[in-house]
Phi, psi and omega in degrees: 000130173310151182287336174291340183257359174289132174304144175223153178290344179291332171251039172288135189233158173234129188243130173258113193246136170252135178204163173318133174278074179216162181298133165108339181290320173302310189295322181293313176290327174292325177299316183290331177286324177295324179294339180263010175071015165284131176263109185284117183275319181200151170233118185245122171292126178264306178199160176231117175229110178064245182254017180238150177233152182234123182221157171259130179245120181259122186231126176276138182236169176263342174200172176300321179300316177293328179296316183300320183288320174312303182307313181295318177294326187288323178297339182270349186288125183297142182085352187247140162233121180274096190288316182206163176217111183250150172269120182292331182291318174297328183285327173295330182275351187297118178080015177088164176262002181234163172201164180253120178242151178277144182265348181242147176289148168230061182253349186230173166294328179293316173307316179292329186284327180291302177300327185226212190289139003274337193300331181298342180299317183298315184291328178291314181294326172303315180290325176300313184279344181209091179298343175299333185292348181292335178272004167247334184249012180219179178304329174325325188297335185213030192226129174242158169261138180256110186250131173213154174257352178075021182272345182207061178290131194297126171088350197233326180085216188267089183255004173076169187298316176295317182284352177275343186306315175296337164293316182291327171303310181310318181292323184294325184281332175296320179296326182281316179292328182260344183234352181066027181264126165295123175230145183230122185281130180229104180260112185255146190272047179208143174241018177272118183309319183292323175288324173305310184291322173295322184285317178297322177290326188282334182271351191299315180307348186260354187226154168278345180193168185229132175249111176278141188217132163053059169235128189298155171272147009262011182301320177314325187285317177298303183310310181291315189293321180291327177295318178296322179285332177272337190244155182252029177229161185295137178241125184215118176272112184287324173314324179275299199264337169290323172299321186287325190287312174293329177289318182290336170303300189298321177294320180307309185284328181294324173301317181295327176288316185274347191068016182274160180241136185302322185296340182261359191250153167264130188244125177245129174250131175251119180121113177242039165278199185302304183299314186296319188285313179295319176296320183296314182302314180291317176296320179296321178294327179295328181144354175290123189252332180261083185246119171252123173248141189236129167255194187293336180269003178104207192287133179279125171213166183305336183283340178290145180265130178240014183053232183263011174280092186281345172293313178294319175303315185299312186294322176300326179277346184242004180228179178056060180298337174270007177046048180286148177230170186108181185267175183308323178293340176279307185270003176285343179296131178077012175278150177264329186212144177242132164233118181254125179219055181230275187206150183299146174069029180282334183240138173257167174298321183289330175300315189279327170302340176273349175283168179294177187292151184045070179284161171246131175231115178250101184247096197250013177297145178229147359268005170244119178289170185299331176210139176289132185308319182303333182297333189221022183294340180271353189251306182280152178279324183209134179231134181227148175224197179248016192252147180278344186272356180232155174289161181068062176278115175281099186238134186287342179297347171284356188236303190298322170307308181294318179308305181281336167299313182294318177299312177296309183311323184272353189056034183302154179251346176208174172238096183279169173304328181283331169289327171297308174304320175299317177296316175302316173303321181296317167305314177294325182291337177300335171276097183288164192299326183282357180253340194290135179198162183307331181264004187216081181247354179216141184294158181291143173300340168278352180282105192292344174298332194293310181297327182285318179293324181292328178288323180295315181302309187287317179300322189290322184281323179298326186280320185292328178282346190065024177266047178235153177282163182285154171296137185299155177282321181309118171240158191271330181231000000 
């Protein structure tokens, strides 16, 4: 079955179906759903009245059209009534995915006097006398802002601020679930770098860090760089660094399987956006010296013009040591590893056959990778994608919750390159040598140990390098 035809939870529907309360009817309904390639996730009894029963059928479909087709067929079945059919993904998002709750009781006058007026004035005065105290006495201690302009939402492109909000809400609940970090989504109606920078600087006193999200390249590089220099809280563009950290973790373990060493390998990267640039930089830092990066026009090299794109100019000056030219299909010959953060179908089986023996292929374009894993399973030594329905998912959630957890715990003022490298090694270490296999080079996103070890590694580096804020002078007694 082609990937696009596979049932998926993103298209799950729930149908409330009434039918005769007699043997065989559940099987008949389930059979029709199965014949239409629907995947039943659950059947829940709602009510039985006389000779009729009412049940909710939760069914994963492959598209909205597929879901409508299944509903239509069941509505035509004699003896059956489909009372309702709801889109479970839309139901999950009804009213948003976040809420604010209080950590303190407000049951008595004393509670109110401490949490608000007049007692809160004492806390305000303490912070006025020592602003560093705000990191201990307010939500800043464990709260970050997730800031986006909606200009480069994964798989959707430039959809704007309002349409990006569900993604940022999702990011916030991932921070909480996997890192215990409170995060607040802030989608802003501007795509002017200067205005985005000004906004982040203005809100900085309310947060312990800022996670930049889905901001298009090359603007994202300038925005992050200037904010890092202007603010004393961690700034992290996850589309760049989260992807790079997890990709490096996967590379570390893939090299253990193949026995290859980075300094002797040729690495080809497809995609020169935020993720491609950051992956290239961290892999270069790790030890890859022969990296050829391709954008839509082909290989980056010193002879090309890049206008005001300083990121591509830097990459052209610091990669591609043999000055290879041409498109992806030209430079892939003789490569040991491919990293794709570009677009579907960029690579073919014939391209992979031109690579060196036991190639490593990371096809991370989402939702459809540069090449489907089943096309090269007999050629590649290790294959990774960005999808959850294949082994070796390169998923940023393995990185960003732990990175910010560690940064907040240490009171870090930045997230350095050394901290990112430490995070990658920590993720890789969760997969023990006795567990390592071509189909298991990164841990599951549901492995709660990941966030802990990443946080410990990041906090350790921050403290060792002195990249932490001083303790507040204010004391209560």
